C-alpha positions in Angstrom: 33.8 53.2 20.3 30.2 53.7 21.2 29.1 53.6 17.6 31.0 50.3 17.1 29.2 48.7 20.0 25.8 49.9 18.8 26.6 48.6 15.3 27.6 45.2 16.7 24.4 45.0 18.8 22.3 45.9 15.7 24.0 43.3 13.5 23.7 40.6 16.1 20.1 41.4 16.6 19.5 41.1 12.8 21.3 37.8 12.4 19.6 36.2 15.4 16.2 37.5 14.3 16.5 35.8 10.9 16.3 32.3 12.3 13.5 30.8 14.4 14.5 29.9 18.0 15.5 26.3 18.6 12.6 24.0 19.3 9.9 26.0 17.6 9.4 23.7 14.6 5.9 22.2 15.1 3.7 19.6 13.2 0.0 19.9 13.7 -2.9 17.8 12.5 -6.0 19.3 10.8 -8.0 16.3 12.1 -7.1 14.0 15.0 -9.2 11.2 13.5 -10.7 10.2 10.2 -13.6 7.9 9.4 -14.2 6.2 6.0 -15.6 3.1 4.3 -13.5 0.6 2.3 -12.9 1.4 -1.4 -13.3 5.2 -0.7 -10.5 7.7 -1.2 -9.3 10.0 1.6 -6.9 12.9 2.2 -4.8 12.9 5.4 -3.4 16.4 6.2 -0.9 17.9 8.5 0.5 21.4 8.8 4.0 22.4 9.9 5.8 25.7 10.8 8.0 27.4 9.9 7.7 26.8 6.2 10.7 25.2 4.5 13.2 27.4 2.6 13.1 24.9 -0.3 11.7 21.4 -0.9 15.3 20.1 -1.1 15.6 20.6 2.7 12.4 18.8 3.4 12.2 15.2 4.9 9.0 13.4 5.5 8.4 9.9 6.9 4.9 8.7 7.6 4.0 5.2 8.8 1.0 3.2 10.1 1.3 1.7 13.5 -0.7 -1.4 14.4 0.1 -3.6 17.3 3.6 -2.2 17.6 4.2 -3.0 13.9 5.1 -0.2 11.5 4.2 0.0 7.8 5.7 2.9 5.7 3.0 5.0 4.2 5.1 7.7 2.5 8.8 8.7 2.4 10.4 11.9 1.1 14.1 12.4 1.5 15.6 15.9 0.8 12.7 16.6 -1.5 12.8 13.3 -3.4 10.2 10.6 -3.0 11.5 7.2 -2.1 8.8 4.7 -3.3 10.9 1.7 -2.7 10.7 2.2 1.0 6.9 2.2 1.0 5.2 -0.9 2.4 3.5 -3.1 -0.3 0.2 -2.5 1.4 0.2 1.1 0.2 1.9 0.6 -3.2 0.3 2.6 -5.9 -2.3 4.1 -3.5 -0.6 7.2 -2.0 0.0 10.5 -3.7 1.5 13.6 -2.1 0.3 17.1 -3.1 3.8 18.5 -3.7 2.5 22.0 -4.6 1.3 22.7 -1.0 4.5 21.6 0.7 6.1 25.0 0.3 3.1 26.4 2.1 3.8 24.3 5.2 1.0 21.7 4.4 1.4 18.0 4.0 -1.5 16.4 2.1 -1.5 12.6 1.4 -4.2 11.2 -0.9 -4.9 7.5 -0.1 -7.1 5.7 -2.6 -9.1 2.5 -2.5 -9.1 2.2 1.3 -9.1 -1.2 3.0 -10.1 -2.1 6.5 -6.5 -3.1 7.2 -5.6 0.6 6.6 -7.2 1.4 10.0 -4.8 2.5 12.8 -2.5 5.2 14.1 -0.6 7.3 11.5 2.6 9.1 12.5 4.2 11.7 10.3 7.7 13.0 11.0 8.6 16.2 9.2 12.0 17.8 9.4 13.8 20.7 7.8 16.8 22.8 8.5 14.8 24.4 11.3 14.3 21.1 13.2 11.7 18.3 13.2 8.5 17.2 14.8 5.9 14.5 14.7 2.1 14.7 14.1 -0.3 11.8 14.5 -3.8 11.0 13.3 -6.0 8.0 13.6 -7.9 6.4 10.7 -10.9 4.0 11.0 -12.0 2.2 7.8 -15.1 0.1 8.1 -16.5 -2.5 5.8 -19.1 -1.3 3.4 -22.6 -2.4 4.3 -23.9 -2.0 0.7 -25.2 -5.2 -0.8 -23.2 -7.0 -3.4 -24.7 -8.0 -6.8 -22.9 -11.1 -7.9 -23.1 -12.7 -11.3 -21.3 -16.0 -12.0 -20.5 -17.5 -15.3 -18.1 -20.4 -16.3 -15.0 -19.5 -18.3 -13.7 -21.5 -21.2 -11.0 -23.0 -19.0 -13.4 -24.5 -16.4 -13.0 -21.9 -13.7 -15.8 -19.6 -12.6 -15.5 -15.9 -12.9 -17.6 -13.7 -10.7 -18.3 -10.0 -11.5 -19.2 -8.5 -8.1 -20.7 -5.0 -8.0 -20.0 -3.0 -4.8 -21.3 0.5 -5.2 -19.6 2.0 -8.2 -16.8 -0.7 -8.2 -16.9 -3.9 -10.3 -14.6 -6.6 -9.2 -13.6 -9.7 -11.1 -13.0 -12.8 -9.1 -11.7 -16.2 -10.2 -12.5 -19.4 -8.3 -10.0 -22.1 -7.7 -10.9 -25.7 -6.6 -8.4 -28.1 -5.1 -8.0 -31.1 -2.7 -5.8 -31.2 0.3 -2.1 -31.6 -0.5 -2.6 -30.5 -4.1 -0.3 -27.9 -5.6 -2.0 -25.0 -7.5 -0.9 -22.0 -9.5 -2.6 -18.7 -9.0 -2.1 -16.0 -11.6 -3.2 -13.4 -14.0 -1.7 -11.6 -17.0 -1.2 -7.9 -17.3 -2.8 -6.3 -20.3 -0.4 -3.4 -20.0 3.1 -4.2 -21.2 5.5 -2.3 -18.9 8.8 -2.6 -17.1 8.3 -5.1 -14.2 11.9 -4.8 -12.8 10.5 -2.6 -10.0 7.4 -4.4 -8.8 5.4 -4.2 -5.5 3.0 -7.1 -4.9 1.1 -8.0 -1.8 -1.6 -10.8 -1.4 -3.8 -11.4 1.6 -6.2 -14.1 2.7 -9.1 -11.9 3.8 -9.7 -13.8 7.1 -10.1 -12.4 10.6 -7.4 -11.4 11.2 -5.9 -10.9 7.8 -3.2 -13.3 6.8 -0.5 -12.2 4.3 0.1 -14.8 1.6 3.0 -13.2 -0.2 4.8 -9.9 -0.5 7.2 -8.5 -3.0 8.7 -5.0 -2.4 10.8 -3.4 -5.2 11.0 -6.9 -6.8 12.5 -8.3 -3.6 10.6 -11.0 -1.6 9.7 -10.2 2.0 9.3 -13.7 3.6 9.3 -12.3 7.2 6.0 -10.5 6.5 4.3 -13.8 5.4 1.9 -15.5 7.8 3.2 -18.6 9.2 0.4 -20.6 7.7 1.9 -20.1 4.2 5.6 -20.2 5.2 7.7 -22.2 2.7 4.7 -22.9 0.5 4.6 -19.9 -1.9 6.9 -19.3 -4.8 6.7 -16.5 -7.4 7.7 -17.2 -11.0 10.2 -14.4 -11.6 10.7 -15.3 -15.2 6.9 -15.0 -15.8 7.0 -11.7 -13.9 9.5 -10.2 -16.3 7.0 -10.9 -19.1 4.1 -9.2 -17.3 2.6 -12.4 -16.0 1.9 -13.1 -12.3 2.3 -16.7 -11.2 2.2 -17.7 -7.6 2.7 -21.4 -6.9 1.0 -22.6 -3.7 2.0 -26.1 -2.6 0.4 -28.6 -0.3 -2.8 -26.7 0.1 -4.9 -27.3 3.2 -8.6 -26.7 4.0 -7.4 -23.7 6.1 -6.3 -22.1 2.9 -9.9 -21.8 1.7 -11.2 -18.3 1.5 -11.3 -15.0 -0.4 -7.9 -13.5 -1.4 -6.9 -10.0 -2.6 -3.7 -9.1 -4.5 -2.5 -5.5 -5.2 0.1 -5.0 -7.8 2.1 -1.8 -8.6 4.9 -1.7 -11.1 7.2 0.7 -12.9 7.2 3.9 -10.9 7.4 7.0 -13.1 9.4 9.6 -11.1 8.4 12.4 -13.5 4.7 11.8 -13.3 5.0 10.6 -9.7 2.8 7.6 -10.2 2.9 3.9 -11.0 2.5 3.0 -14.7 0.8 -0.2 -13.8 -1.7 -0.6 -10.9 -4.2 -3.4 -10.5 -6.1 -5.3 -7.9 -7.1 -9.0 -8.4 -9.5 -11.0 -6.3 -9.8 -14.8 -6.2 -11.5 -17.5 -4.1 -9.8 -20.7 -3.2 -11.9 -23.7 -2.1 -9.9 -26.7 -0.7 -11.8 -29.9 0.2 -10.7 -32.9 2.1 -9.8 -36.1 0.2 -12.9 -37.7 -1.2 -15.2 -34.9 -0.1 -17.8 -33.7 -2.6 -17.7 -29.9 -3.0 -20.9 -28.0 -3.3 -19.2 -26.0 -6.1 -17.6 -28.3 -8.8 -14.8 -26.3 -10.3 -11.5 -27.0 -11.9 -8.3 -25.2 -11.2 -7.9 -22.8 -14.2 -5.3 -23.7 -16.7 -3.0 -20.7 -17.1 -1.4 -19.9 -20.4 2.4 -19.9 -20.3 2.9 -18.0 -23.5 
């Protein structure tokens, strides 16, 4: 009888000792804050204990919090990435180092930083042992390096500007219009790919930023659009299927003038864990009042439809 009791105590001790006590799962940050300049790349890192038994039991949900609004940075569900839940702001710019997850480390590489990426980042990690949240703050400042701008007219009457910022060369198209005109903004992809799963986000780079248009997993997100553009932007879905981006902006106003940025990511390759097509386009819109002479005489570019 004594031997049976000792055996039971020993077995119980072994079983209980094989699992961490409840509430011991912890997510820690390697840095509480990060500092970077726009267009730089950065790695955000968290650690968590205990390490997962397998990646299939791992769930990760990271988001950016700005003024009580959440934007999904990265989502992993039971070891499988869920790119369609990612906010269009981060589409094609975030990669997770999957090799270090089994070591209890979460490393997210964010490329081509923007000032609007600044804010508080929360990452919730959960396994069969439990879950916890780690947080870090990122501050992205505008680059103070001078731009070298060269302008030349295109054959279609628009002006194209090649702007050099550090090691990056950006191509900008200028559009000219009068109040109440309708214009079409667009570009063609040189890479032929499946556009059925497309993320597209366009901003007017004002202060604060104003979202012109957003498409997530080929579904429009009108609620994210700034009220200034509400009901005035349409995307040509037929052209999109052919690899051509066409945004029709109606009844333009002088308030629409400014510098715009559009980020496109299409056709996510789950094997390679990357977007097949990634591109960023810049354009400038100048809207004048009726009868006003513009300092820059440009025509709205004629976009090919074939």
